[in-house]
C-alpha positions as YAML, in Angstrom:
chain: A
units: angstrom
residues:
- id: 1
  name: MET
  ca: [-10.71, -3.90, 21.06]
- id: 2
  name: ALA
  ca: [-9.42, -0.59, 22.22]
- id: 3
  name: HIS
  ca: [-8.01, 1.75, 19.59]
- id: 4
  name: ARG
  ca: [-4.51, 0.37, 18.46]
- id: 5
  name: GLY
  ca: [-1.86, 2.04, 16.53]
- id: 6
  name: LYS
  ca: [0.24, 0.75, 13.60]
- id: 7
  name: GLY
  ca: [2.15, -1.60, 15.70]
- id: 8
  name: MET
  ca: [-0.83, -3.65, 16.77]
- id: 9
  name: GLY
  ca: [-2.08, -3.67, 13.17]
- id: 10
  name: ALA
  ca: [1.15, -5.29, 12.15]
- id: 11
  name: VAL
  ca: [0.92, -7.83, 15.03]
- id: 12
  name: LEU
  ca: [-2.58, -8.74, 13.93]
- id: 13
  name: ASP
  ca: [-1.68, -8.94, 10.39]
- id: 14
  name: ALA
  ca: [1.15, -11.35, 11.32]
- id: 15
  name: PHE
  ca: [-0.99, -13.41, 13.50]
- id: 16
  name: LEU
  ca: [-3.54, -13.86, 10.70]
- id: 17
  name: LYS
  ca: [-1.03, -14.72, 8.08]
- id: 18
  name: PHE
  ca: [2.11, -16.11, 9.65]
- id: 19
  name: THR
  ca: [1.14, -19.57, 10.58]
- id: 20
  name: ARG
  ca: [3.89, -21.53, 8.67]
- id: 21
  name: TYR
  ca: [7.61, -21.11, 7.98]
- id: 22
  name: ASP
  ca: [7.22, -21.63, 4.35]
- id: 23
  name: THR
  ca: [5.00, -18.50, 4.15]
- id: 24
  name: ALA
  ca: [7.33, -16.30, 6.24]
- id: 25
  name: HIS
  ca: [9.49, -15.19, 3.17]
- id: 26
  name: LEU
  ca: [6.54, -13.79, 1.13]
- id: 27
  name: PRO
  ca: [6.46, -10.24, 2.41]
- id: 28
  name: GLU
  ca: [10.29, -10.01, 1.88]
- id: 29
  name: LYS
  ca: [10.17, -11.64, -1.62]
- id: 30
  name: ALA
  ca: [7.33, -9.25, -2.54]
- id: 31
  name: GLU
  ca: [9.46, -6.28, -1.65]
- id: 32
  name: GLY
  ca: [12.38, -7.57, -3.52]
- id: 33
  name: GLN
  ca: [14.56, -8.47, -0.41]
- id: 34
  name: GLY
  ca: [16.39, -11.77, -0.27]
- id: 35
  name: LYS
  ca: [16.57, -12.17, 3.58]
- id: 36
  name: GLN
  ca: [14.06, -12.48, 6.41]
- id: 37
  name: THR
  ca: [13.74, -9.03, 8.00]
- id: 38
  name: GLY
  ca: [10.12, -9.32, 9.52]
- id: 39
  name: LEU
  ca: [8.61, -11.18, 12.25]
- id: 40
  name: ALA
  ca: [9.87, -14.47, 10.90]
- id: 41
  name: ALA
  ca: [13.48, -13.28, 11.62]
- id: 42
  name: PHE
  ca: [12.99, -13.69, 15.40]
- id: 43
  name: LEU
  ca: [9.69, -15.52, 16.15]
- id: 44
  name: PRO
  ca: [8.25, -18.85, 15.25]
- id: 45
  name: PRO
  ca: [5.08, -18.99, 13.30]
- id: 46
  name: PHE
  ca: [1.97, -18.44, 15.38]
- id: 47
  name: VAL
  ca: [0.05, -21.65, 16.10]
- id: 48
  name: PHE
  ca: [-3.13, -21.77, 14.06]
- id: 49
  name: ASP
  ca: [-6.02, -21.22, 16.45]
- id: 50
  name: PRO
  ca: [-9.33, -20.88, 14.47]
- id: 51
  name: GLU
  ca: [-11.17, -19.60, 17.50]
- id: 52
  name: ARG
  ca: [-8.67, -16.89, 18.26]
- id: 53
  name: ARG
  ca: [-8.46, -16.07, 14.62]
- id: 54
  name: ALA
  ca: [-12.38, -15.67, 14.50]
- id: 55
  name: LEU
  ca: [-12.27, -13.35, 17.42]
- id: 56
  name: LEU
  ca: [-9.61, -11.13, 15.86]
- id: 57
  name: ARG
  ca: [-11.50, -10.99, 12.55]
- id: 58
  name: ALA
  ca: [-14.59, -9.99, 14.48]
- id: 59
  name: ASP
  ca: [-12.63, -7.24, 16.05]
- id: 60
  name: LEU
  ca: [-11.34, -6.16, 12.71]
- id: 61
  name: ASP
  ca: [-14.84, -6.24, 11.19]
- id: 62
  name: VAL
  ca: [-16.06, -3.75, 13.87]
- id: 63
  name: ARG
  ca: [-12.89, -1.61, 13.36]
- id: 64
  name: TYR
  ca: [-13.59, -1.35, 9.66]
- id: 65
  name: ALA
  ca: [-17.34, -0.73, 10.21]
- id: 66
  name: ARG
  ca: [-17.02, 2.30, 12.31]
- id: 67
  name: PRO
  ca: [-15.12, 4.56, 10.00]
- id: 68
  name: TYR
  ca: [-17.88, 3.92, 7.41]
- id: 69
  name: GLY
  ca: [-20.42, 5.21, 10.08]
- id: 70
  name: LEU
  ca: [-22.20, 1.79, 10.38]
- id: 71
  name: THR
  ca: [-24.36, 1.14, 13.32]
- id: 72
  name: ARG
  ca: [-24.85, -1.95, 15.15]
- id: 73
  name: ASP
  ca: [-28.24, -2.45, 13.28]
- id: 74
  name: ASP
  ca: [-26.35, -1.84, 10.06]
- id: 75
  name: LEU
  ca: [-24.09, -4.74, 11.03]
- id: 76
  name: CYS
  ca: [-27.10, -7.01, 12.01]
- id: 77
  name: TYR
  ca: [-28.60, -6.21, 8.60]
- id: 78
  name: ILE
  ca: [-25.45, -6.87, 6.76]
- id: 79
  name: LEU
  ca: [-24.87, -10.18, 8.47]
- id: 80
  name: ASP
  ca: [-28.34, -11.45, 8.38]
- id: 81
  name: PRO
  ca: [-31.23, -8.92, 7.22]
- id: 82
  name: VAL
  ca: [-33.91, -11.35, 8.44]
- id: 83
  name: ASP
  ca: [-32.93, -10.60, 11.96]
- id: 84
  name: LEU
  ca: [-34.00, -7.01, 11.57]
- id: 85
  name: MET
  ca: [-36.64, -7.21, 8.71]
- id: 86
  name: GLY
  ca: [-38.53, -10.48, 9.69]
- id: 87
  name: GLU
  ca: [-38.71, -14.04, 8.33]
- id: 88
  name: ASP
  ca: [-40.50, -12.83, 5.12]
- id: 89
  name: TYR
  ca: [-37.68, -10.54, 4.02]
- id: 90
  name: PRO
  ca: [-36.58, -11.76, 0.52]
- id: 91
  name: SER
  ca: [-32.82, -10.93, 0.82]
- id: 92
  name: GLU
  ca: [-29.91, -12.92, 2.26]
- id: 93
  name: THR
  ca: [-26.38, -12.06, 2.57]
- id: 94
  name: PHE
  ca: [-24.11, -14.74, 3.89]
- id: 95
  name: ARG
  ca: [-26.40, -17.79, 3.51]
- id: 96
  name: VAL
  ca: [-23.67, -20.32, 2.99]
- id: 97
  name: LEU
  ca: [-21.60, -19.13, 5.83]
- id: 98
  name: LYS
  ca: [-24.65, -19.03, 8.09]
- id: 99
  name: LYS
  ca: [-25.63, -22.47, 7.16]
- id: 100
  name: ASN
  ca: [-22.24, -23.88, 7.56]
- id: 101
  name: GLU
  ca: [-21.65, -22.28, 10.98]
- id: 102
  name: ILE
  ca: [-25.04, -23.49, 12.20]
- id: 103
  name: ASP
  ca: [-24.30, -26.98, 11.05]
- id: 104
  name: GLU
  ca: [-20.82, -26.91, 12.74]
- id: 105
  name: TYR
  ca: [-21.35, -24.73, 15.87]
- id: 106
  name: GLY
  ca: [-25.13, -24.77, 16.36]
- id: 107
  name: GLU
  ca: [-25.29, -21.05, 15.74]
- id: 108
  name: TYR
  ca: [-24.36, -18.24, 13.34]
- id: 109
  name: TRP
  ca: [-20.94, -17.94, 15.00]
- id: 110
  name: THR
  ca: [-19.60, -15.05, 12.89]
- id: 111
  name: GLN
  ca: [-22.73, -12.87, 13.62]
- id: 112
  name: ARG
  ca: [-22.42, -13.59, 17.37]
- id: 113
  name: LEU
  ca: [-18.76, -12.80, 17.48]
- id: 114
  name: VAL
  ca: [-19.04, -9.56, 15.38]
- id: 115
  name: LEU
  ca: [-21.95, -8.16, 17.52]
- id: 116
  name: GLU
  ca: [-20.10, -9.05, 20.76]
- id: 117
  name: ALA
  ca: [-17.13, -7.29, 19.52]
- id: 118
  name: TRP
  ca: [-19.30, -4.27, 18.71]
- id: 119
  name: ASP
  ca: [-20.80, -4.42, 22.23]
- id: 120
  name: ARG
  ca: [-17.39, -4.72, 23.83]
- id: 121
  name: GLU
  ca: [-15.99, -1.71, 22.06]
- id: 122
  name: GLU
  ca: [-19.20, 0.27, 23.02]
- id: 123
  name: MET
  ca: [-18.41, -0.38, 26.71]
- id: 124
  name: GLU
  ca: [-14.75, 0.74, 26.42]
...
């Protein structure tokens, strides 16, 4: 994703959270307000789309990794150290996530999406 200002961050935040009317009031209640003033005041909830949500989360992972100075190899290592260090490497990071995604999608989906997001941003 290209660099986005605060406005896009709010939209991403809303997309990731505002998927039902009964959760729309939470930000306002947390701020002590009694009325809907945010996104819920004029838009219906976003339709929950797990694929779109996963893409946005992958983009956010990359956006958080860059300020910390992480490289693509660092992300590869974080997501699955075996990819960089070899099959004999004694450490795992997201074993359950990896197993569940391989069972469901036939691949470690999160890893692919995060690395694709990294590569897209590199090309921009």
